[in-house]
Steps between C-alpha positions, in 0.01 A plus 500: 500500500377805686160645448479794256453841651144528627434131470343490846251763389399360160125502420318186626514207259200457274234252590574182309208290373528127449359494148860512355628228736748371243869454492688820443721567204866449564691807624844346521672378188611141454263355763360153466137411436310456830212285614152620425350439843528712816557192728781381281681827531442514878641145530818608312547804727444284810776259399865551428551546130803270487440232761116494521521517884219694673554858622201477739365249744246251367198683635605828333552348164175299519291805596664720242437251229141449619440874469664500155277221378190680627620814328534300178132404527420868580678602176294238313180660632412195709530637857526824689585606856302741720547568871651172583258295289581306178213497255477282184373705210528248219529118543591429146835304495806702395734361234792449746476160669614618843264802498223261404586278797498790748175640366330159524591493873358851552177402333468166670549654846302817436378512869845621585551865399769642726802586297735386778336154506572464130853630531574233760328226298667573171836551671513136607581377147580816307886463510497155346231583252669812369834320490344228288350769263843662463659153444245421227591833339867409507587776740626289795647155550431290811817405681549276806713654773613343827531674834624299795284190515211610270466602139269739327423626150590852388397641154812637343446757221599393158597854404662721764423817310134414461471412871663830611297715262186544718689647803751679280220669306320610820825624651584698183163668481464581869850645532420730210174602675291382203136422494412130483243345278241278665694174449819640665298685766333172608835328503663774698216486749554132558872554530451778764243318707699182518825674594682434163545873456820466706642308197350711229591836664821396658719814545233737360429820690195542720326705235489193267291312757288803559437519120386139500263552797356804326432299185327228698292756693369621162431143365157386409278402794487121444885485499525709816238285672674169414848633599358608839381143566829363373694726743280375791546141398879541473516670843296217657730240343804674636352511851408127475853409379657690796276334754 
């Protein structure tokens, strides 16, 4: 879909505050209900909606999920991000068990404040923990697969439409040059900084990517700060992988 006339010169997107960081209302008819957590949706985007196989290398998925879990805590008012530092604002346990576990680690190791340190730490176990949360919610099913002489577990979606909905929703909105609410803006930021935008925006014109970058440039400061650290961590992981 081509950009409408003058799309490249539209007024800058409005500054989006995180106080409405909730799931958006559905904009496409006949779409399935979707998970309520940001990390769950990023997990679904990062894995094939039919086979459950990863679309990224392990480090990219782990770091993206770590950032998503930290953003969940940010939404709950428990943490914030400022110039590369993660700060705990409220140590009361959230209702979600996985959020509770992550927050307990942040509080117990409060001497560490660098956001990149916490991204790396949470990333170590994030993929399995989020997969387990999705399994408990009935969204995925663990399946043993064999490759050559080794086997591994993939989490196959139980509903293909529900699994495809997060990336399809983002693709639909961005190709129409729509504004994104805070939930989808955070998800889109994680997608772009981990390289998953090549799936979400496959075949879209350059203006679509420029629209997304403009939205992220106008995002609230804590999101911009976390995404900058995520981008650095992803870049370092790629360099490490290549060497």
